[in-house]
C-alpha positions as a Python dict, from the first residue, in 0.01 Angstrom:
ca = {
    (1, 'M'): (0, 0, 0),
    (2, 'K'): (273, 217, 24),
    (3, 'F'): (438, 177, -307),
    (4, 'Y'): (71, 273, -425),
    (5, 'L'): (62, 577, -251),
    (6, 'L'): (350, 709, -360),
    (7, 'I'): (290, 630, -688),
    (8, 'I'): (-42, 875, -643),
    (9, 'I'): (191, 1159, -492),
    (10, 'L'): (412, 1146, -804),
    (11, 'S'): (75, 1132, -1031),
    (12, 'A'): (1, 1424, -806),
    (13, 'F'): (318, 1610, -862),
    (14, 'L'): (236, 1544, -1236),
    (15, 'D'): (-105, 1703, -1230),
    (16, 'I'): (38, 2024, -1045),
    (17, 'V'): (322, 2070, -1320),
    (18, 'A'): (-36, 2035, -1570),
    (19, 'N'): (-181, 2310, -1428),
    (20, 'L'): (136, 2558, -1365),
    (21, 'L'): (212, 2513, -1711),
    (22, 'L'): (-98, 2529, -1905),
    (23, 'K'): (-146, 2894, -1673),
    (24, 'K'): (224, 2926, -1892),
    (25, 'S'): (108, 2856, -2197),
    (26, 'N'): (-127, 3161, -2187),
    (27, 'G'): (-405, 2962, -2329),
    (28, 'F'): (-219, 2802, -2605),
    (29, 'Q'): (-42, 3053, -2692),
    (30, 'N'): (304, 2902, -2570),
    (31, 'K'): (258, 2571, -2747),
    (32, 'I'): (537, 2448, -2592),
    (33, 'S'): (394, 2519, -2282),
    (34, 'G'): (40, 2379, -2344),
    (35, 'I'): (161, 2031, -2499),
    (36, 'C'): (387, 1992, -2228),
    (37, 'A'): (53, 2042, -1964),
    (38, 'I'): (-131, 1791, -2219),
    (39, 'V'): (145, 1542, -2172),
    (40, 'S'): (166, 1607, -1777),
    (41, 'A'): (-167, 1546, -1736),
    (42, 'I'): (-264, 1232, -1952),
    (43, 'L'): (74, 1091, -1778),
    (44, 'A'): (-86, 1193, -1409),
    (45, 'F'): (-418, 1043, -1482),
    (46, 'F'): (-230, 736, -1586),
    (47, 'L'): (-44, 691, -1326),
    (48, 'L'): (-326, 726, -1109),
    (49, 'S'): (-529, 474, -1303),
    (50, 'F'): (-282, 194, -1228),
    (51, 'A'): (-254, 283, -843),
    (52, 'L'): (-679, 292, -833),
    (53, 'K'): (-587, -71, -894),
    (54, 'H'): (-456, -103, -565),
    (55, 'V'): (-607, 143, -335),
    (56, 'P'): (-992, 278, -259),
    (57, 'L'): (-1114, 538, -491),
    (58, 'S'): (-1192, 750, -187),
    (59, 'I'): (-814, 704, -113),
    (60, 'A'): (-642, 792, -377),
    (61, 'Y'): (-874, 1066, -516),
    (62, 'S'): (-861, 1234, -213),
    (63, 'T'): (-514, 1218, -187),
    (64, 'W'): (-447, 1348, -524),
    (65, 'G'): (-666, 1634, -493),
    (66, 'A'): (-556, 1768, -214),
    (67, 'I'): (-180, 1710, -314),
    (68, 'G'): (-300, 1899, -658),
    (69, 'I'): (-475, 2205, -497),
    (70, 'I'): (-233, 2256, -275),
    (71, 'G'): (78, 2240, -457),
    (72, 'T'): (-147, 2396, -759),
    (73, 'C'): (-201, 2718, -516),
    (74, 'A'): (183, 2711, -324),
    (75, 'G'): (293, 2668, -724),
    (76, 'G'): (86, 3012, -837),
    (77, 'W'): (211, 3199, -469),
    (78, 'I'): (542, 3118, -618),
    (79, 'L'): (615, 3155, -978),
    (80, 'Y'): (256, 3373, -1056),
    (81, 'K'): (252, 3561, -719),
    (82, 'E'): (-86, 3495, -742),
    (83, 'K'): (-241, 3462, -284),
    (84, 'L'): (-471, 3321, -109),
    (85, 'N'): (-715, 3546, 98),
    (86, 'K'): (-843, 3417, 417),
    (87, 'I'): (-1103, 3186, 363),
    (88, 'G'): (-887, 2993, 88),
    (89, 'I'): (-628, 2972, 351),
    (90, 'L'): (-905, 2853, 557),
    (91, 'G'): (-1015, 2606, 288),
    (92, 'I'): (-611, 2446, 192),
    (93, 'F'): (-653, 2333, 597),
    (94, 'L'): (-959, 2231, 596),
    (95, 'T'): (-847, 1967, 280),
    (96, 'I'): (-556, 1868, 423),
    (97, 'I'): (-808, 1754, 728),
    (98, 'A'): (-1031, 1607, 578),
    (99, 'V'): (-733, 1417, 369),
    (100, 'I'): (-539, 1292, 680),
    (101, 'L'): (-946, 1183, 829),
    (102, 'L'): (-1028, 976, 504),
    (103, 'N'): (-723, 814, 549),
    (104, 'L'): (-748, 701, 918),
}
């Protein structure tokens, strides 16, 4: 099960990369970033589908989604100077708590 959790984490990081590249593509005006975003997203879903053969959907998808949300917010903050308001930060903490509870 721990191996498959690593697969889910890797998949989530690919999802983060895809999201950040999609932003960088500027509506596919930068075609290389756009194509790399599509490839990253496909690889992310491929890895997630592999993990779903061995991990319950509720655990896999919630973990994948939470890592993706948190990583994308962090990447947007670091790379694009995007900021979250207090409600957004609360949402991140609630997401983390929800995933922890689902994994218990």
